[in-house]
C-alpha positions in Angstrom: 14.3 -12.7 17.8 10.5 -11.8 20.2 9.2 -9.3 17.7 5.9 -6.4 17.9 4.0 -5.3 15.6 2.2 -2.0 16.6 -0.3 -0.2 14.0 -3.5 2.6 14.5 -5.6 -0.9 13.0 -5.9 -3.7 10.4 -8.4 -2.4 8.3 -7.7 -2.5 4.9 -5.5 -1.1 3.8 -2.0 -1.5 2.0 0.3 -1.2 5.2 -1.7 -3.0 6.8 -1.1 -5.4 4.6 1.8 -5.3 5.0 2.2 -5.5 8.7 0.3 -8.4 8.2 2.6 -10.3 5.6 6.0 -9.4 7.2 4.2 -10.5 10.8 3.1 -14.1 8.9 6.7 -14.4 6.9 8.6 -13.5 10.4 6.3 -15.9 12.2 7.6 -19.1 9.3 11.4 -18.3 9.8 11.6 -19.1 13.4 10.2 -15.4 15.1 7.5 -15.3 17.8 6.4 -12.4 17.0 2.6 -10.8 17.4 0.5 -7.3 16.4 -1.0 -4.7 18.9 -3.7 -2.3 17.7 -3.4 1.8 19.1 -6.8 1.6 18.9 -9.2 -1.7 17.4 -7.9 -3.9 15.5 -9.3 -4.2 13.1 -11.6 -6.4 10.1 -8.2 -8.4 8.9 -7.5 -9.4 12.7 -8.3 -12.4 11.8 -5.9 -13.1 9.1 -3.0 -13.6 11.7 -5.8 -15.7 13.9 -5.6 -18.3 11.0 -1.8 -17.7 11.2 -1.3 -18.1 15.0 0.0 -15.5 15.3 -1.6 -13.3 18.9 -3.6 -10.0 18.2 -4.0 -7.5 20.8 -5.6 -3.6 20.9 -5.1 -1.4 23.2 -9.1 1.1 22.7 -6.8 4.0 22.5 -9.9 7.0 23.5 -9.6 10.4 21.7 -7.5 12.7 24.1 -4.6 12.1 26.2 -5.7 8.2 27.6 -2.9 6.2 30.4 -4.8 3.5 30.0 -4.1 2.8 26.4 -0.1 3.0 27.4 -0.3 0.4 30.8 -2.1 -1.4 28.1 1.2 -2.1 25.9 2.1 -1.9 28.0 1.6 -4.5 29.2 1.9 -6.9 25.8 5.2 -5.7 25.6 6.2 -6.5 28.8 4.3 -10.0 28.8 5.6 -11.2 25.6 8.9 -9.9 25.8 9.6 -7.7 22.9 13.2 -8.1 22.2 12.7 -6.2 18.4 9.9 -2.9 19.1 8.7 -2.0 15.0 6.2 0.6 14.6 3.8 1.8 11.6 4.2 5.2 10.9 4.1 8.1 13.1 1.4 8.2 16.2 2.4 4.4 17.0 5.5 5.4 16.9 6.3 8.3 19.9 3.2 6.2 21.4 4.7 2.9 21.7 8.1 4.5 22.7 7.1 6.0 25.4 4.7 3.2 26.6 8.6 0.9 26.3 10.4 3.2 28.1 12.9 1.0 30.6 11.7 -2.6 29.1 14.9 -5.0 28.0 13.5 -3.8 24.4 17.2 -4.6 22.0 15.9 -2.6 18.8 12.6 0.0 17.9 12.4 0.5 14.5 9.4 2.6 12.8 8.9 2.4 9.3 6.5 5.2 7.4 4.8 4.6 4.9 3.8 7.2 3.4 5.2 10.9 1.4 5.0 12.1 5.5 2.7 14.4 3.9 2.6 16.9 6.7 4.2 19.7 7.4 7.4 19.2 10.1 5.9 21.8 11.9 2.6 19.8 13.1 2.4 18.6 16.2 2.7 15.3 15.6 5.7 15.5 13.8 7.5 17.3 17.1 6.0 14.5 19.1 7.3 12.2 16.5 10.9 13.0 16.5 11.3 13.6 20.3 11.4 9.9 20.2 14.7 9.7 18.2 17.3 9.5 20.7 14.7 5.8 21.6 15.1 5.4 18.2 17.0 2.7 16.1 15.8 3.1 12.6 13.7 5.2 10.4 12.9 3.0 7.3 11.1 4.5 4.7 9.1 2.2 1.8 10.9 4.3 -1.4 14.1 6.4 -1.6 11.6 9.2 -3.2 11.0 9.5 0.3 14.0 9.5 2.1 15.3 12.2 0.2 12.5 14.3 1.4 12.5 13.6 5.0 16.4 14.5 4.0 15.7 17.9 2.2 12.8 18.4 4.5 15.9 18.1 7.4 13.5 16.8 9.3 15.0 13.5 10.7 18.6 12.6 11.1 20.2 11.2 8.1 22.1 9.0 9.4 18.8 7.6 10.7 17.4 6.4 7.7 17.9 3.5 5.4 14.7 2.5 2.3 13.6 -1.1 2.5 9.9 -1.4 -0.1 7.2 -2.8 0.3 6.4 -7.1 -0.9 4.0 -9.4 -1.8 3.6 -12.7 -2.5 4.4 -13.3 -5.8 1.9 -16.5 -5.4 -0.9 -15.2 -4.8 -0.7 -14.0 -8.5 -1.2 -15.7 -11.7 -0.9 -13.1 -14.8 -4.3 -11.7 -16.8 -5.8 -14.1 -19.9 -8.2 -13.9 -21.6 -10.1 -17.2 -19.7 -10.2 -14.2 -17.1 -11.2 -11.1 -19.0 -13.7 -13.7 -20.3 -14.4 -15.3 -16.9 -14.7 -11.7 -15.3 -16.9 -9.9 -18.0 -19.2 -12.7 -18.0 -20.0 -11.8 -13.9 -20.2 -8.4 -14.7 -22.5 -9.3 -17.3 -20.3 -7.4 -19.6 -20.3 -8.1 -23.6 -17.3 -10.4 -24.4 -15.2 -8.2 -25.2 -15.1 -5.5 -23.6 -11.9 -3.8 -22.5 -11.6 -3.8 -18.6 -9.3 -0.5 -16.7 -9.5 -1.6 -13.0 -8.2 0.4 -9.8 -7.4 -0.7 -7.4 -7.5 1.4 -3.4 -10.2 3.1 -0.6 -12.2 6.3 -2.2 -10.6 8.7 -0.4 -8.9 12.3 -1.1 -6.1 10.6 -1.9 -6.8 8.5 -4.7 -8.1 11.6 -6.7 -10.0 9.9 -8.6 -12.1 12.4 -10.6 -9.5 12.5 -12.2 -9.4 9.3 -13.5 -12.5 9.5 -13.9 -12.0 12.6 -16.1 -9.3 10.8 -18.2 -11.5 7.8 -18.4 -14.1 9.8 -19.5 -12.3 10.4 -23.1 -11.2 6.9 -23.0 -14.4 6.1 -23.6 -14.8 8.2 -26.6 -12.6 6.5 -27.8 -13.2 3.3 -26.6 -16.0 3.2 -26.4 -16.1 -1.2 -25.8 -14.4 -0.2 -22.3 -15.3 -0.2 -19.1 -13.4 0.9 -16.0 -13.4 -0.3 -12.2 -13.3 1.0 -9.6 -12.8 -2.0 -6.5 -12.7 -0.6 -3.1 -14.9 1.3 -0.9 -14.6 4.6 1.5 -15.7 7.9 2.4 -15.8 9.4 -0.9 -17.9 6.2 -2.9 -21.7 8.9 -2.8 -19.5 12.2 -4.1 -17.3 9.6 -6.6 -20.8 8.2 -8.4 -22.0 12.1 -8.1 -19.3 13.2 -10.8 -19.3 9.9 -12.2 -23.0 11.1 -13.4 -21.8 14.4 -14.1 -18.7 13.8 -16.0 -21.1 11.3 -18.3 -20.0 8.2 -17.6 -21.8 7.0 -14.7 -23.3 3.6 -17.4 -19.2 3.3 -18.3 -17.9 2.6 -14.5 -19.2 -0.1 -12.1 -17.9 0.2 -8.0 -17.2 -2.9 -7.3 -16.8 -2.3 -3.9 -14.0 -3.7 -1.4 -13.6 -7.1 -2.5 -11.6 -10.2 -1.1 -11.3 -11.4 -4.3 -8.8 -9.6 -5.7 -6.5 -11.1 -7.6 -9.2 -13.1 -9.4 -10.5 -9.4 -10.8 -6.9 -8.0 -11.6 -6.6 -11.7 -14.0 -9.4 -10.3 -15.4 -8.3 -6.6 -16.2 -6.4 -5.1 -19.6 -4.8 -1.7 -17.6 -4.3 -0.7 -15.7 -4.3 2.6 -14.0 -4.0 4.3 -10.5 -4.4 8.5 -10.7 -3.0 9.2 -7.0 -1.2 12.4 -5.6 0.3 11.4 -2.6 1.3 7.3 -1.8 4.3 5.5 -0.2 5.0 2.5 -2.6 2.2 1.3 -3.7 0.9 -2.3 -2.3 -1.7 -2.4 -5.4 1.1 -1.6 -8.1 3.0 -4.3 -6.6 -0.3 -6.8 -7.2 -1.1 -5.1 -10.7 3.0 -6.0 -11.5 2.7 -9.8 -10.7 -0.7 -9.6 -12.2 1.6 -8.9 -15.1 -1.3 -6.1 -16.3 1.0 -2.5 -18.3 0.2 0.1 -15.8 -0.7 3.9 -16.5 0.3 5.8 -13.1 1.2 9.0 -11.8 4.3 10.6 -11.0 4.2 10.9 -6.8 5.9 8.7 -3.8 7.4 5.1 -5.2 5.7 4.8 -8.0 7.9 5.3 -10.0 10.3 2.8 -8.6 7.5 0.5 -9.5 7.0 1.8 -12.7 9.3 2.2 -15.0 8.0 4.9 -17.9 7.6 2.7 -20.9 9.0 0.5 -20.0 6.0 -1.9 -17.6 3.9 1.1 -17.7 3.7 5.1 -18.4 4.1 7.2 -15.9 1.6 10.7 -16.2 1.6 13.4 -13.4 -0.6 13.6 -11.1 -3.7 16.2 -11.7 -3.3 16.4 -15.1 -6.5 13.8 -17.0 -5.2 14.4 -20.4 -2.2 12.7 -19.4 -3.5 9.9 -18.7 -6.3 9.6 -20.6 -3.7 10.1 -23.7 -0.7 7.1 -21.9 -4.7 4.7 -21.4 -5.5 5.3 -24.3 -1.8 4.3 -26.0 -1.9 1.2 -24.1 -5.6 0.0 -25.3 -5.0 0.4 -29.2 -1.7 -1.3 -28.7 -2.3 -4.7 -27.1 1.0 -6.2 -28.2 2.9 -3.8 -26.9 0.7 -3.0 -23.7 0.9 -7.2 -23.2 5.0 -7.0 -23.3 4.8 -4.1 -20.6 2.7 -6.5 -18.5 5.0 -9.3 -18.8 8.1 -7.3 -17.9 6.5 -5.2 -15.2 6.1 -9.5 -14.1 9.3 -10.2 -14.6 10.0 -7.2 -12.1 8.4 -8.0 -9.1 9.2 -11.6 -9.4 13.0 -10.4 -8.8 13.1 -7.7 -6.4 8.9 -7.2 -5.1 8.4 -11.0 -3.1 7.3 -10.3 0.8 10.9 -13.0 1.7 13.4 -9.6 0.1 11.2 -7.3 1.8 11.2 -9.1 4.9 15.7 -10.4 4.5 16.3 -6.5 4.8 14.3 -5.8 8.2 15.6 -9.4 9.9 19.4 -7.0 9.0 17.7 -4.3 10.1 17.2 -5.7 14.1 20.4 -8.0 13.7 21.8 -4.3 13.5 22.8 -4.1 9.8 22.7 -2.5 7.1 20.6 -4.9 4.3 21.3 -4.5 1.1 
C-alpha cells in the first residue's frame, strides 16, 4: 500500500516517535510510505531519511495558507497515496481539504492525546466537519475513547483504540552495572539512588509537583538524586522552583538527550507527574527498561501501569501521594525490582511496534483490529 503520514512536524516527542516507528515498520513490511509535515520537517526527520522514507514539508504560514494546501495536494498526488493517515486535529482537517477529489481509498486520523480542547473550540469544529470524509478515528487509549463518547464529540462507530508501541529491542533491563556507570558519568557517589523522568519541560508534565514530591523523598533518602531528561520552555521556571523548594543541588537537568535508553538502564525508579497524557511512550520505555514506575492517573497511564503490579498510580497534582509511593518503592528494592520485571514482561507481550502496526494494517484494509 502507498501510505502517507501527515503530522505537524517531526520534532522530538511521543507522537513523533510513534509516527517514525510506525513508518519504518510499515516500510519493512513492504509498504511505500512517506511522511509529510504541515510546518517544518523537525529535528527527527533525518531518522526517516536514513531508512529511505521521504519526508516533505508544506511550510505552512500563520493563518489560512492556500499554497500550503496546494503543496500537500501535490505530495499526495505524486505519491499516489492510497491510505492517508493523519495525526491529531490540525493536520487532519488540512489533509482532508487538500485531498478532496484524489483517489485516496481510506482516511484515518489518530488522536494522540486526550482531546483536551473544548468541543466548542474552533479547531474541534473544523475537525468534526471532516467526519463525512473520515473512515476511522483512532484513540491511543480507552480512556480517551470513553471521554470523546461521553462528550458526544464524535460518532462512536468511527472510534477504535490502537495503543502505541515501541521497539522493545532498543531497551535493556536496568542493572547495577548500568547504575554504577551512570553515577560515574554524573560524578555522583556509588550507590546513589537515581529517580528519573523523561519528557518535554512543559505545563502538561506538571514537573513542579514532581519537584515538591521529590523534596519529601530527599528528606527520607539523602542518597537520592532526581534526573529530569528533556528540554522545553519551562526549564528556567523549573530550575527556579527547584531552588525555592530546596532541592536544586539534588536535581539534575540533563536536557534533550539521544541516549535515553542508556539513561533509563541506570535508574532505580521512574516517576511521571503529568496532568495530561495520551498513551505515554515514555512509560512504555520505562517498562521496557524494567523499571518500577510511579505515575499519575491521567490519560492512558493506568492502562500501562497497573497499580501495585508494575508500579503505583497516584492522583494528579498530589505531591504527598506521589512522594509516599516513591518512598514506598525505594524502601523495598526487592519489591520494586519485581514490579520492574512485571512491566518488562507486559510490554514485550503488548507494547511492541509490530503489534501496533498490525492493528493499523487491519484498519487500512477496512477491518477492525483484535
